VEXTIDO-642337 format. One record per atom (N, C-alpha, C, O): x, y, z; residue number from 1. Coordinates in pm, whole numbers. Each point is the difference from the previous one (the first is absolute). Layout:
BEGIN
[lumlo [X; Y; Z]; NUM]
...
% end
This chain:
BEGIN
[lumlo [872; -3089; 2706]; 1]
[lumlo [-7; -9; -112]; 1]
[lumlo [-23; 122; -88]; 1]
[lumlo [-80; 75; 57]; 1]
[lumlo [113; -36; -153]; 2]
[lumlo [-35; 83; -77]; 2]
[lumlo [-103; -15; -100]; 2]
[lumlo [24; -80; -90]; 2]
[lumlo [-138; 145; 91]; 3]
[lumlo [-98; -25; -87]; 3]
[lumlo [27; 55; -146]; 3]
[lumlo [8; 123; -5]; 3]
[lumlo [6; -180; -98]; 4]
[lumlo [55; 67; -134]; 4]
[lumlo [-98; 94; -69]; 4]
[lumlo [-104; -43; -50]; 4]
[lumlo [133; 154; 48]; 5]
[lumlo [-117; 107; -76]; 5]
[lumlo [-32; -64; -121]; 5]
[lumlo [-116; 15; -40]; 5]
[lumlo [203; -95; -38]; 6]
[lumlo [-58; -44; -129]; 6]
[lumlo [-108; -103; 10]; 6]
[lumlo [-75; -32; -92]; 6]
[lumlo [76; -23; 232]; 7]
[lumlo [-137; -88; 42]; 7]
[lumlo [-127; 91; 10]; 7]
[lumlo [-110; -26; -50]; 7]
[lumlo [144; 140; 124]; 8]
[lumlo [-124; 88; 46]; 8]
[lumlo [-48; 50; -141]; 8]
[lumlo [-121; 12; -20]; 8]
[lumlo [204; 16; -71]; 9]
[lumlo [-53; 50; -121]; 9]
[lumlo [-94; -87; -81]; 9]
[lumlo [-88; 47; -72]; 9]
[lumlo [109; -175; 87]; 10]
[lumlo [-69; -127; -57]; 10]
[lumlo [-139; -3; 88]; 10]
[lumlo [-88; -72; -45]; 10]
[lumlo [62; 138; 158]; 11]
[lumlo [-123; -54; 94]; 11]
[lumlo [-113; 106; -36]; 11]
[lumlo [21; 111; -51]; 11]
[lumlo [-148; -165; 86]; 12]
[lumlo [-99; 46; 14]; 12]
[lumlo [-73; 27; 120]; 12]
[lumlo [1; -89; 84]; 12]
[lumlo [-66; 196; -59]; 13]
[lumlo [-120; -37; 131]; 13]
[lumlo [-61; -126; -13]; 13]
[lumlo [-41; -47; -106]; 13]
[lumlo [35; -12; 224]; 14]
[lumlo [-78; -148; -16]; 14]
[lumlo [96; -109; 0]; 14]
[lumlo [-33; -115; 27]; 14]
[lumlo [149; 149; -56]; 15]
[lumlo [92; -111; -22]; 15]
[lumlo [36; -80; 120]; 15]
[lumlo [-1; 75; 98]; 15]
[lumlo [29; -187; -69]; 16]
[lumlo [57; -69; 125]; 16]
[lumlo [138; -31; 9]; 16]
[lumlo [52; -60; -94]; 16]
[lumlo [16; 92; 196]; 17]
[lumlo [126; -27; 34]; 17]
[lumlo [11; -103; 109]; 17]
[lumlo [-63; 5; 106]; 17]
[lumlo [156; -108; -146]; 18]
[lumlo [3; -88; 110]; 18]
[lumlo [157; -35; 13]; 18]
[lumlo [77; -17; -94]; 18]
[lumlo [-43; 8; 255]; 19]
[lumlo [143; 10; 7]; 19]
[lumlo [19; -152; 69]; 19]
[lumlo [-90; -72; 42]; 19]
[lumlo [233; 46; -44]; 20]
[lumlo [23; -108; 95]; 20]
[lumlo [133; 33; 79]; 20]
[lumlo [109; 36; -45]; 20]
[lumlo [-146; -58; 171]; 21]
[lumlo [120; 7; 119]; 21]
[lumlo [39; -108; 56]; 21]
[lumlo [-64; -54; 90]; 21]
[lumlo [175; 10; -137]; 22]
[lumlo [45; -140; 45]; 22]
[lumlo [18; 7; 137]; 22]
[lumlo [38; 107; 48]; 22]
[lumlo [-63; -225; 41]; 23]
[lumlo [30; -20; 135]; 23]
[lumlo [-119; 54; 95]; 23]
[lumlo [-14; -42; 115]; 23]
[lumlo [-69; 136; -170]; 24]
[lumlo [-136; 44; 81]; 24]
[lumlo [-67; -110; 0]; 24]
[lumlo [-4; -82; -91]; 24]
[lumlo [-69; 76; 229]; 25]
[lumlo [-123; -94; -8]; 25]
[lumlo [-115; 53; -22]; 25]
[lumlo [-32; 103; 59]; 25]
[lumlo [-37; -153; -134]; 26]
[lumlo [-118; 51; -38]; 26]
[lumlo [-99; -131; -23]; 26]
[lumlo [48; -96; -59]; 26]
[lumlo [-170; 91; 101]; 27]
[lumlo [-70; -143; -36]; 27]
[lumlo [11; -42; -120]; 27]
[lumlo [3; -121; -23]; 27]
[lumlo [6; 214; -76]; 28]
[lumlo [-8; -55; -135]; 28]
[lumlo [140; 4; -71]; 28]
[lumlo [8; -13; -122]; 28]
[lumlo [106; 34; 205]; 29]
[lumlo [126; -12; -96]; 29]
[lumlo [35; -130; -53]; 29]
[lumlo [91; -12; -82]; 29]
[lumlo [-164; -93; 127]; 30]
[lumlo [-4; -124; -75]; 30]
[lumlo [-41; 33; -156]; 30]
[lumlo [21; -85; -87]; 30]
[lumlo [-68; 183; 62]; 31]
[lumlo [-52; 43; -122]; 31]
[lumlo [86; 109; -93]; 31]
[lumlo [-35; 52; -107]; 31]
[lumlo [160; -34; 183]; 32]
[lumlo [100; 84; -52]; 32]
[lumlo [-22; 166; 29]; 32]
[lumlo [78; 59; 75]; 32]
[lumlo [-184; 6; -136]; 33]
[lumlo [-19; 135; -1]; 33]
[lumlo [-28; 27; 149]; 33]
[lumlo [-59; -86; 67]; 33]
[lumlo [98; 199; -15]; 34]
[lumlo [-2; 29; 142]; 34]
[lumlo [-114; 110; 37]; 34]
[lumlo [-61; 7; 107]; 34]
[lumlo [47; 74; -213]; 35]
[lumlo [-92; 105; 16]; 35]
[lumlo [-46; 69; -126]; 35]
[lumlo [67; 5; -102]; 35]
[lumlo [-188; 47; 117]; 36]
[lumlo [-76; 54; -141]; 36]
[lumlo [-54; 125; 38]; 36]
[lumlo [-59; 15; 107]; 36]
[lumlo [79; 90; -203]; 37]
[lumlo [-7; 123; -19]; 37]
[lumlo [-92; 54; -115]; 37]
[lumlo [-34; -86; -81]; 37]
[lumlo [-12; 213; 60]; 38]
[lumlo [-67; 47; -100]; 38]
[lumlo [68; 141; -15]; 38]
[lumlo [8; 90; 83]; 38]
[lumlo [38; -97; -214]; 39]
[lumlo [52; 120; -49]; 39]
[lumlo [-125; 110; -36]; 39]
[lumlo [-86; -43; -76]; 39]
[lumlo [73; 160; 119]; 40]
[lumlo [-112; 90; -3]; 40]
[lumlo [39; 119; -68]; 40]
[lumlo [-67; 102; 18]; 40]
[lumlo [183; -102; -106]; 41]
[lumlo [57; 128; -66]; 41]
[lumlo [70; 117; 75]; 41]
[lumlo [-4; 6; 123]; 41]
[lumlo [70; 88; -201]; 42]
[lumlo [64; 94; 59]; 42]
[lumlo [126; -53; 83]; 42]
[lumlo [47; 79; 82]; 42]
[lumlo [13; -203; -94]; 43]
[lumlo [115; -85; 76]; 43]
[lumlo [-54; -37; 114]; 43]
[lumlo [83; -13; 89]; 43]
[lumlo [-202; -10; -55]; 44]
[lumlo [-78; -40; 129]; 44]
[lumlo [-37; -152; -18]; 44]
[lumlo [-28; -58; -105]; 44]
[lumlo [34; 3; 245]; 45]
[lumlo [-56; -144; 36]; 45]
[lumlo [-95; 15; 101]; 45]
[lumlo [7; 86; 88]; 45]
[lumlo [-109; -179; -101]; 46]
[lumlo [-85; -9; 128]; 46]
[lumlo [30; -167; 21]; 46]
[lumlo [22; -83; -88]; 46]
[lumlo [-29; 62; 243]; 47]
[lumlo [23; -128; 34]; 47]
[lumlo [-80; -18; 128]; 47]
[lumlo [-52; 95; 59]; 47]
[lumlo [44; -231; -15]; 48]
[lumlo [-65; -13; 117]; 48]
[lumlo [66; 64; 117]; 48]
[lumlo [122; 16; 4]; 48]
[lumlo [-198; 16; 86]; 49]
[lumlo [33; 120; 110]; 49]
[lumlo [-105; 83; 34]; 49]
[lumlo [-29; 24; 117]; 49]
[lumlo [-25; 19; -204]; 50]
[lumlo [-23; 44; -145]; 50]
[lumlo [69; 129; -18]; 50]
[lumlo [-46; 107; 39]; 50]
[lumlo [165; -123; -106]; 51]
[lumlo [89; 146; -13]; 51]
[lumlo [25; 21; -151]; 51]
[lumlo [3; -89; -85]; 51]
[lumlo [13; 208; 68]; 52]
[lumlo [47; 50; -139]; 52]
[lumlo [167; 43; 23]; 52]
[lumlo [35; 71; 94]; 52]
[lumlo [49; -117; -183]; 53]
[lumlo [154; 22; 15]; 53]
[lumlo [40; 33; -141]; 53]
[lumlo [-69; -39; -95]; 53]
[lumlo [183; 113; 78]; 54]
[lumlo [60; 16; -92]; 54]
[lumlo [86; -117; -63]; 54]
[lumlo [86; -48; 73]; 54]
[lumlo [-100; -4; -204]; 55]
[lumlo [63; -132; -6]; 55]
[lumlo [136; 4; -6]; 55]
[lumlo [50; -112; 6]; 55]
[lumlo [45; 225; -19]; 56]
[lumlo [119; 4; 31]; 56]
[lumlo [33; -5; 140]; 56]
[lumlo [88; -76; 38]; 56]
[lumlo [-142; 140; 31]; 57]
[lumlo [-3; -3; 165]; 57]
[lumlo [-9; -152; 61]; 57]
[lumlo [67; -49; 91]; 57]
[lumlo [-178; -14; -175]; 58]
[lumlo [-27; -126; 71]; 58]
[lumlo [100; -89; -31]; 58]
[lumlo [21; -91; 80]; 58]
[lumlo [67; 103; -214]; 59]
[lumlo [94; -101; -37]; 59]
[lumlo [120; 42; 76]; 59]
[lumlo [70; -88; 51]; 59]
[lumlo [-45; 188; -41]; 60]
[lumlo [116; 62; 93]; 60]
[lumlo [12; -58; 116]; 60]
[lumlo [101; -61; 36]; 60]
[lumlo [-234; 79; 50]; 61]
[lumlo [-16; -66; 122]; 61]
[lumlo [9; -147; 13]; 61]
[lumlo [31; -45; 111]; 61]
[lumlo [-50; -19; -186]; 62]
[lumlo [-10; -150; 8]; 62]
[lumlo [110; -47; -71]; 62]
[lumlo [-24; -38; -115]; 62]
[lumlo [148; 31; 158]; 63]
[lumlo [117; -41; -54]; 63]
[lumlo [9; -131; -40]; 63]
[lumlo [78; -33; -90]; 63]
[lumlo [-168; -70; 164]; 64]
[lumlo [-14; -136; -3]; 64]
[lumlo [-55; -41; -121]; 64]
[lumlo [22; -113; -42]; 64]
[lumlo [-95; 198; -22]; 65]
[lumlo [-74; -56; -133]; 65]
[lumlo [77; -50; -104]; 65]
[lumlo [72; 76; -64]; 65]
[lumlo [-80; -220; 33]; 66]
[lumlo [122; -29; -114]; 66]
[lumlo [-86; -8; -136]; 66]
[lumlo [65; 9; -104]; 66]
[lumlo [-183; -23; 95]; 67]
[lumlo [-57; -11; -129]; 67]
[lumlo [-158; 50; 13]; 67]
[lumlo [-66; -7; 104]; 67]
[lumlo [28; 47; -204]; 68]
[lumlo [-137; 58; -15]; 68]
[lumlo [-52; -6; -136]; 68]
[lumlo [77; -16; -95]; 68]
[lumlo [-215; 31; 76]; 69]
[lumlo [-50; -25; -112]; 69]
[lumlo [-117; 113; -20]; 69]
[lumlo [-72; 32; 95]; 69]
[lumlo [58; 18; -209]; 70]
[lumlo [-122; 97; -42]; 70]
[lumlo [-101; -71; -89]; 70]
[lumlo [35; -51; -107]; 70]
[lumlo [-157; 47; 149]; 71]
[lumlo [-112; -90; -84]; 71]
[lumlo [-119; 93; -4]; 71]
[lumlo [-37; 71; 93]; 71]
[lumlo [-30; -84; -240]; 72]
[lumlo [-108; 78; -28]; 72]
[lumlo [-105; -78; -13]; 72]
[lumlo [18; -105; -61]; 72]
[lumlo [-142; 132; 109]; 73]
[lumlo [-124; -74; -9]; 73]
[lumlo [-52; 17; -164]; 73]
[lumlo [-5; 112; -51]; 73]
[lumlo [-20; -195; -1]; 74]
[lumlo [-36; 13; -150]; 74]
[lumlo [-153; 48; -17]; 74]
[lumlo [-94; -23; 76]; 74]
[lumlo [94; 92; -189]; 75]
[lumlo [-141; 24; -36]; 75]
[lumlo [-77; 115; 75]; 75]
[lumlo [-122; 14; -1]; 75]
[lumlo [208; 62; 63]; 76]
[lumlo [-89; 75; 112]; 76]
[lumlo [6; 145; -84]; 76]
[lumlo [110; 32; -45]; 76]
[lumlo [-205; 43; 26]; 77]
[lumlo [-15; 134; -42]; 77]
[lumlo [38; 94; 71]; 77]
[lumlo [-12; -5; 123]; 77]
[lumlo [73; 123; -194]; 78]
[lumlo [53; 108; 93]; 78]
[lumlo [-82; 41; 88]; 78]
[lumlo [39; 24; 114]; 78]
[lumlo [-183; -6; -154]; 79]
[lumlo [-91; 51; 126]; 79]
[lumlo [-14; -116; 105]; 79]
[lumlo [-4; 26; 121]; 79]
[lumlo [-1; -131; -160]; 80]
[lumlo [9; -121; 113]; 80]
[lumlo [120; 27; 87]; 80]
[lumlo [-11; 22; 120]; 80]
[lumlo [125; -25; -184]; 81]
[lumlo [101; 31; 82]; 81]
[lumlo [16; 107; 91]; 81]
[lumlo [54; -11; 111]; 81]
[lumlo [-106; 123; -162]; 82]
[lumlo [-19; 116; 95]; 82]
[lumlo [-89; -26; 120]; 82]
[lumlo [25; 55; 108]; 82]
[lumlo [-136; -143; -126]; 83]
[lumlo [-81; -29; 135]; 83]
[lumlo [93; -93; 79]; 83]
[lumlo [12; 12; 122]; 83]
[lumlo [50; -98; -188]; 84]
[lumlo [81; -112; 104]; 84]
[lumlo [91; 88; 79]; 84]
[lumlo [2; -13; 122]; 84]
[lumlo [75; 104; -183]; 85]
[lumlo [118; 83; 71]; 85]
[lumlo [-96; 80; 89]; 85]
[lumlo [34; -6; 118]; 85]
[lumlo [-135; 75; -140]; 86]
[lumlo [-69; 100; 89]; 86]
[lumlo [-25; -85; 123]; 86]
[lumlo [40; 35; 111]; 86]
[lumlo [-114; -157; -133]; 87]
[lumlo [-65; -78; 100]; 87]
[lumlo [120; -61; 92]; 87]
[lumlo [-17; -21; 120]; 87]
[lumlo [125; -3; -179]; 88]
[lumlo [127; -27; 79]; 88]
[lumlo [78; 109; 103]; 88]
[lumlo [47; -13; 113]; 88]
[lumlo [-56; 110; -193]; 89]
[lumlo [38; 124; 87]; 89]
[lumlo [-97; 31; 84]; 89]
[lumlo [38; 67; 96]; 89]
[lumlo [-163; -96; -99]; 90]
[lumlo [-75; 48; 116]; 90]
[lumlo [-7; -96; 119]; 90]
[lumlo [-73; 19; 98]; 90]
[lumlo [157; -129; -114]; 91]
[lumlo [27; -101; 116]; 91]
[lumlo [115; 41; 71]; 91]
[lumlo [26; -60; 104]; 91]
[lumlo [54; 163; -145]; 92]
[lumlo [110; 72; 72]; 92]
[lumlo [-50; 33; 161]; 92]
[lumlo [-95; 74; 24]; 92]
[lumlo [173; -141; 78]; 93]
[lumlo [-28; 36; 119]; 93]
[lumlo [-81; -127; 77]; 93]
[lumlo [-19; 7; 122]; 93]
[lumlo [-18; -98; -183]; 94]
[lumlo [-48; -127; 40]; 94]
[lumlo [119; -86; 60]; 94]
[lumlo [116; -1; -41]; 94]
[lumlo [-153; -51; 116]; 95]
[lumlo [125; -102; 100]; 95]
[lumlo [41; -125; -96]; 95]
[lumlo [-70; -40; -93]; 95]
[lumlo [172; -5; 124]; 96]
[lumlo [39; -138; -77]; 96]
[lumlo [-97; -91; 86]; 96]
[lumlo [-11; 18; 121]; 96]
[lumlo [-61; -122; -192]; 97]
[lumlo [-82; -63; 43]; 97]
[lumlo [55; -162; 19]; 97]
[lumlo [7; -88; -86]; 97]
[lumlo [22; 86; 203]; 98]
[lumlo [64; -160; 31]; 98]
[lumlo [-87; -97; 15]; 98]
[lumlo [28; -116; -30]; 98]
[lumlo [-161; 159; 84]; 99]
[lumlo [-110; -80; 17]; 99]
[lumlo [-39; -98; -103]; 99]
[lumlo [0; -122; 19]; 99]
[lumlo [-29; 175; -122]; 100]
[lumlo [-35; -51; -144]; 100]
[lumlo [116; -91; -38]; 100]
[lumlo [-29; -112; -41]; 100]
[lumlo [150; 148; 49]; 101]
[lumlo [103; -74; -38]; 101]
[lumlo [16; -130; 78]; 101]
[lumlo [26; -105; -58]; 101]
[lumlo [-40; 112; 174]; 102]
[lumlo [-6; -127; 84]; 102]
[lumlo [-113; -84; -10]; 102]
[lumlo [0; -122; 16]; 102]
[lumlo [-93; 191; -41]; 103]
[lumlo [-165; -99; -33]; 103]
[lumlo [13; -35; -122]; 103]
[lumlo [-90; -74; -37]; 103]
[lumlo [181; 103; -53]; 104]
[lumlo [0; -55; -153]; 104]
[lumlo [-136; 73; -71]; 104]
[lumlo [-84; -63; -64]; 104]
[lumlo [80; 174; 82]; 105]
[lumlo [-121; 67; -50]; 105]
[lumlo [37; 127; -70]; 105]
[lumlo [112; 43; 25]; 105]
[lumlo [-191; 27; -113]; 106]
[lumlo [32; 121; -40]; 106]
[lumlo [-148; 83; -14]; 106]
[lumlo [-107; -61; 7]; 106]
[lumlo [114; 176; -25]; 107]
[lumlo [-125; 109; 12]; 107]
[lumlo [26; 111; -65]; 107]
[lumlo [114; 46; -10]; 107]
[lumlo [-236; 17; -50]; 108]
[lumlo [10; 100; -83]; 108]
[lumlo [-23; 144; 78]; 108]
[lumlo [67; 98; -32]; 108]
[lumlo [-156; -93; 127]; 109]
[lumlo [-59; 125; 78]; 109]
[lumlo [-19; -38; 128]; 109]
[lumlo [-114; -13; 44]; 109]
[lumlo [229; -10; 36]; 110]
[lumlo [-21; -52; 131]; 110]
[lumlo [-72; 123; 89]; 110]
[lumlo [30; 116; -27]; 110]
[lumlo [-108; -140; 114]; 111]
[lumlo [-55; 119; 120]; 111]
[lumlo [83; 31; 74]; 111]
[lumlo [70; -94; 38]; 111]
[lumlo [-37; 231; 15]; 112]
[lumlo [108; 24; 80]; 112]
[lumlo [-2; -44; 144]; 112]
[lumlo [92; 18; 78]; 112]
[lumlo [-221; -87; -46]; 113]
[lumlo [35; -68; 144]; 113]
[lumlo [14; -154; -18]; 113]
[lumlo [0; -85; 89]; 113]
[lumlo [12; 71; -205]; 114]
[lumlo [45; -156; -24]; 114]
[lumlo [159; -23; 28]; 114]
[lumlo [90; 77; -35]; 114]
[lumlo [-75; -208; 109]; 115]
[lumlo [150; -19; 41]; 115]
[lumlo [77; -20; -123]; 115]
[lumlo [121; -8; 17]; 115]
[lumlo [-166; -1; -144]; 116]
[lumlo [106; -24; -90]; 116]
[lumlo [-24; 142; -94]; 116]
[lumlo [26; 0; -120]; 116]
[lumlo [-70; 99; 177]; 117]
[lumlo [6; 135; -63]; 117]
[lumlo [157; 32; -85]; 117]
[lumlo [110; -3; 56]; 117]
[lumlo [-129; 26; -166]; 118]
[lumlo [119; 35; -92]; 118]
[lumlo [23; -110; -96]; 118]
[lumlo [-94; -68; -40]; 118]
[lumlo [234; 46; -5]; 119]
[lumlo [36; -85; -86]; 119]
[lumlo [131; -47; 8]; 119]
[lumlo [85; 80; 40]; 119]
[lumlo [-46; -213; -74]; 120]
[lumlo [123; -25; -41]; 120]
[lumlo [54; 1; -146]; 120]
[lumlo [-82; -15; -90]; 120]
[lumlo [183; 27; 68]; 121]
[lumlo [54; 49; -137]; 121]
[lumlo [-67; -38; -127]; 121]
[lumlo [-35; 80; -87]; 121]
[lumlo [17; -236; 83]; 122]
[lumlo [-58; -38; -98]; 122]
[lumlo [-158; 3; -20]; 122]
[lumlo [-63; -1; -106]; 122]
[lumlo [17; 4; 238]; 123]
[lumlo [-154; 26; -12]; 123]
[lumlo [-41; 138; -22]; 123]
[lumlo [-117; 15; -37]; 123]
[lumlo [191; 94; 52]; 124]
[lumlo [-16; 126; -58]; 124]
[lumlo [-1; 8; -138]; 124]
[lumlo [-93; 60; -55]; 124]
[lumlo [187; -116; -13]; 125]
[lumlo [-1; -9; -149]; 125]
[lumlo [-106; -81; -66]; 125]
[lumlo [-47; 42; -105]; 125]
[lumlo [0; -169; 164]; 126]
[lumlo [-72; -50; -30]; 126]
[lumlo [-164; 60; 17]; 126]
[lumlo [-96; -13; -76]; 126]
[lumlo [108; 75; 189]; 127]
[lumlo [-160; 89; 16]; 127]
[lumlo [-1; 109; -91]; 127]
[lumlo [-110; 38; -41]; 127]
[lumlo [206; 14; 4]; 128]
[lumlo [3; 133; -92]; 128]
[lumlo [-45; -87; -152]; 128]
[lumlo [-101; 39; -58]; 128]
[lumlo [150; -111; 23]; 129]
[lumlo [-37; -39; -126]; 129]
[lumlo [-144; -102; -6]; 129]
[lumlo [-70; -20; -99]; 129]
[lumlo [54; -25; 213]; 130]
[lumlo [-135; -69; -3]; 130]
[lumlo [-112; 91; 21]; 130]
[lumlo [-107; -8; -61]; 130]
[lumlo [136; 96; 150]; 131]
[lumlo [-108; 103; 19]; 131]
[lumlo [-28; 115; -102]; 131]
[lumlo [-110; 53; -12]; 131]
[lumlo [209; -23; -52]; 132]
[lumlo [-16; 119; -101]; 132]
[lumlo [-9; -30; -159]; 132]
[lumlo [-62; 63; -85]; 132]
[lumlo [146; -184; 71]; 133]
[lumlo [-6; -77; -162]; 133]
[lumlo [-78; -128; 9]; 133]
[lumlo [-30; -56; -105]; 133]
[lumlo [-3; 9; 213]; 134]
[lumlo [-69; -141; -25]; 134]
[lumlo [82; -100; -36]; 134]
[lumlo [-51; -100; -50]; 134]
[lumlo [210; 106; 70]; 135]
[lumlo [98; -104; -10]; 135]
[lumlo [51; -62; 125]; 135]
[lumlo [55; 56; 95]; 135]
[lumlo [-81; -175; -112]; 136]
[lumlo [47; -83; 140]; 136]
[lumlo [160; -69; -38]; 136]
[lumlo [30; -93; -76]; 136]
[lumlo [36; 162; 143]; 137]
[lumlo [156; -36; -22]; 137]
[lumlo [50; -144; 94]; 137]
[lumlo [108; -60; -12]; 137]
[lumlo [-220; 26; 105]; 138]
[lumlo [21; -104; 91]; 138]
[lumlo [5; -136; -97]; 138]
[lumlo [-107; -35; -49]; 138]
[lumlo [198; -24; 28]; 139]
[lumlo [33; -109; -97]; 139]
[lumlo [-69; -125; 48]; 139]
[lumlo [-48; -75; -86]; 139]
[lumlo [35; 40; 227]; 140]
[lumlo [-60; -135; 32]; 140]
[lumlo [-120; 33; 81]; 140]
[lumlo [-72; -95; 30]; 140]
[lumlo [41; 204; 6]; 141]
[lumlo [-145; 24; 56]; 141]
[lumlo [-23; -63; 141]; 141]
[lumlo [-117; -27; 28]; 141]
[lumlo [213; 0; 62]; 142]
[lumlo [-15; -67; 104]; 142]
[lumlo [31; 57; 130]; 142]
[lumlo [43; -66; 94]; 142]
[lumlo [-71; 225; -92]; 143]
[lumlo [-13; 63; 109]; 143]
[lumlo [126; 95; -38]; 143]
[lumlo [-7; 52; -112]; 143]
[lumlo [131; -21; 196]; 144]
[lumlo [86; 96; 9]; 144]
[lumlo [63; -23; -140]; 144]
[lumlo [-10; -105; -64]; 144]
[lumlo [81; 224; 21]; 145]
[lumlo [62; 18; -148]; 145]
[lumlo [151; 16; 37]; 145]
[lumlo [30; 74; 93]; 145]
[lumlo [64; -139; -161]; 146]
[lumlo [125; 64; 32]; 146]
[lumlo [87; 30; -116]; 146]
[lumlo [-42; -44; -107]; 146]
[lumlo [141; 101; 105]; 147]
[lumlo [49; 69; -114]; 147]
[lumlo [47; -86; -116]; 147]
[lumlo [15; 59; -107]; 147]
[lumlo [7; -172; 110]; 148]
[lumlo [21; -96; -100]; 148]
[lumlo [-123; -30; -78]; 148]
[lumlo [5; -34; -119]; 148]
[lumlo [-122; 47; 188]; 149]
[lumlo [-130; -29; -91]; 149]
[lumlo [-18; 119; -76]; 149]
[lumlo [-61; -6; -106]; 149]
[lumlo [106; 115; 148]; 150]
[lumlo [-17; 125; -112]; 150]
[lumlo [94; -31; -122]; 150]
[lumlo [-40; -3; -117]; 150]
[lumlo [171; -21; 159]; 151]
[lumlo [98; -22; -88]; 151]
[lumlo [-21; -105; -111]; 151]
[lumlo [23; 20; -120]; 151]
[lumlo [-66; -124; 171]; 152]
[lumlo [-53; -141; -82]; 152]
[lumlo [-125; 23; -71]; 152]
[lumlo [-45; -95; -63]; 152]
[lumlo [-30; 230; 64]; 153]
[lumlo [-143; 5; -39]; 153]
[lumlo [54; 41; -153]; 153]
[lumlo [92; 72; -37]; 153]
[lumlo [-210; -165; -49]; 154]
[lumlo [8; 53; -155]; 154]
[lumlo [-58; 154; -25]; 154]
[lumlo [8; 57; -108]; 154]
[lumlo [-50; -16; 194]; 155]
[lumlo [-99; 146; 18]; 155]
[lumlo [120; 88; -20]; 155]
[lumlo [-23; 105; -60]; 155]
[lumlo [153; -129; 101]; 156]
[lumlo [98; 133; 10]; 156]
[lumlo [105; -55; -107]; 156]
[lumlo [16; -119; -29]; 156]
[lumlo [60; 240; -29]; 157]
[lumlo [100; -51; -70]; 157]
[lumlo [133; 74; 56]; 157]
[lumlo [-5; 102; 69]; 157]
[lumlo [107; -158; -102]; 158]
[lumlo [130; 57; 55]; 158]
[lumlo [40; 143; -65]; 158]
[lumlo [-10; 17; -121]; 158]
[lumlo [52; 77; 202]; 159]
[lumlo [53; 131; -48]; 159]
[lumlo [153; -13; 20]; 159]
[lumlo [73; 50; -86]; 159]
[lumlo [-24; -104; 180]; 160]
[lumlo [118; -6; 23]; 160]
[lumlo [23; -99; 120]; 160]
[lumlo [-84; -23; 87]; 160]
[lumlo [220; -37; -96]; 161]
[lumlo [41; -76; 121]; 161]
[lumlo [139; 21; 26]; 161]
[lumlo [64; 13; -105]; 161]
[lumlo [4; -6; 209]; 162]
[lumlo [127; 8; 15]; 162]
[lumlo [82; -103; -35]; 162]
[lumlo [89; 14; -84]; 162]
[lumlo [-114; -135; 149]; 163]
[lumlo [83; -116; -21]; 163]
[lumlo [-102; -133; -38]; 163]
[lumlo [-6; -86; 88]; 163]
[lumlo [-54; 71; -183]; 164]
[lumlo [-94; -111; -18]; 164]
[lumlo [47; -115; 25]; 164]
[lumlo [-85; -89; 15]; 164]
[lumlo [221; 53; -3]; 165]
[lumlo [36; -133; 21]; 165]
[lumlo [39; -15; 154]; 165]
[lumlo [68; -96; 39]; 165]
[lumlo [-110; 185; 37]; 166]
[lumlo [13; 0; 143]; 166]
[lumlo [-136; -68; 56]; 166]
[lumlo [1; -43; 115]; 166]
[lumlo [-105; 33; -185]; 167]
[lumlo [-133; -40; 47]; 167]
[lumlo [55; -147; -14]; 167]
[lumlo [70; -46; -91]; 167]
[lumlo [-120; -20; 207]; 168]
[lumlo [30; -152; -6]; 168]
[lumlo [-114; -76; -55]; 168]
[lumlo [-113; 48; -6]; 168]
[lumlo [144; -167; -35]; 169]
[lumlo [-80; -98; -31]; 169]
[lumlo [-98; -61; 110]; 169]
[lumlo [62; -53; 92]; 169]
[lumlo [-173; 49; -84]; 170]
[lumlo [-87; -35; -118]; 170]
[lumlo [-75; 159; -47]; 170]
[lumlo [-84; 10; -89]; 170]
[lumlo [131; 94; 164]; 171]
[lumlo [-50; 130; -34]; 171]
[lumlo [37; 78; -118]; 171]
[lumlo [-29; 118; -20]; 171]
[lumlo [96; -195; -58]; 172]
[lumlo [45; 103; -127]; 172]
[lumlo [-91; -9; -84]; 172]
[lumlo [-42; -106; -46]; 172]
[lumlo [-2; 229; 16]; 173]
[lumlo [-95; 3; -132]; 173]
[lumlo [73; 38; -123]; 173]
[lumlo [83; 90; -7]; 173]
[lumlo [-124; -171; -93]; 174]
[lumlo [81; 37; -119]; 174]
[lumlo [-54; 84; -70]; 174]
[lumlo [-85; -27; -85]; 174]
[lumlo [141; 173; 119]; 175]
[lumlo [-47; 133; -61]; 175]
[lumlo [60; -3; -149]; 175]
[lumlo [114; -42; -20]; 175]
[lumlo [-186; 81; -68]; 176]
[lumlo [31; 15; -134]; 176]
[lumlo [10; 157; -15]; 176]
[lumlo [-96; 74; 21]; 176]
[lumlo [221; -32; -60]; 177]
[lumlo [18; 144; -46]; 177]
[lumlo [130; 1; -74]; 177]
[lumlo [42; 104; -50]; 177]
% end
């Protein structure tokens, strides 16, 4: 899928991108969105693994993406957004954390000798905003955080969605724009 340059022009560092990949099994696919990434500026994304990639390269590589959305956390100052992005980039090189995902937990600063060292995709985004901006994007507060919790959170606003009608009920959010 080609990522539209017009959408990149709308984005700011700290924006959250969520993608839908049909037919791929993820524990949270019952919630529609398959993966969550952070835009860190200069056409780059950071996501679990924890890796930084060019946004165009990422979308070119993942031809199975059929929908995506860009979200922005409300009420965050430029200085705080800078801290969120710097913290997120500082996590580059940490592994994907399947242990927290399967134990249904999340963490901010795992010790390197911990079996859950690293982050799963939404945990990385949650930890960045929670640790640097004191914003909790976890909607239900019961352990792990899935992409739909961020999508449905009232603390985020919609910047762009490729196909708002593709999001199935009951997960439609009535975005007003």
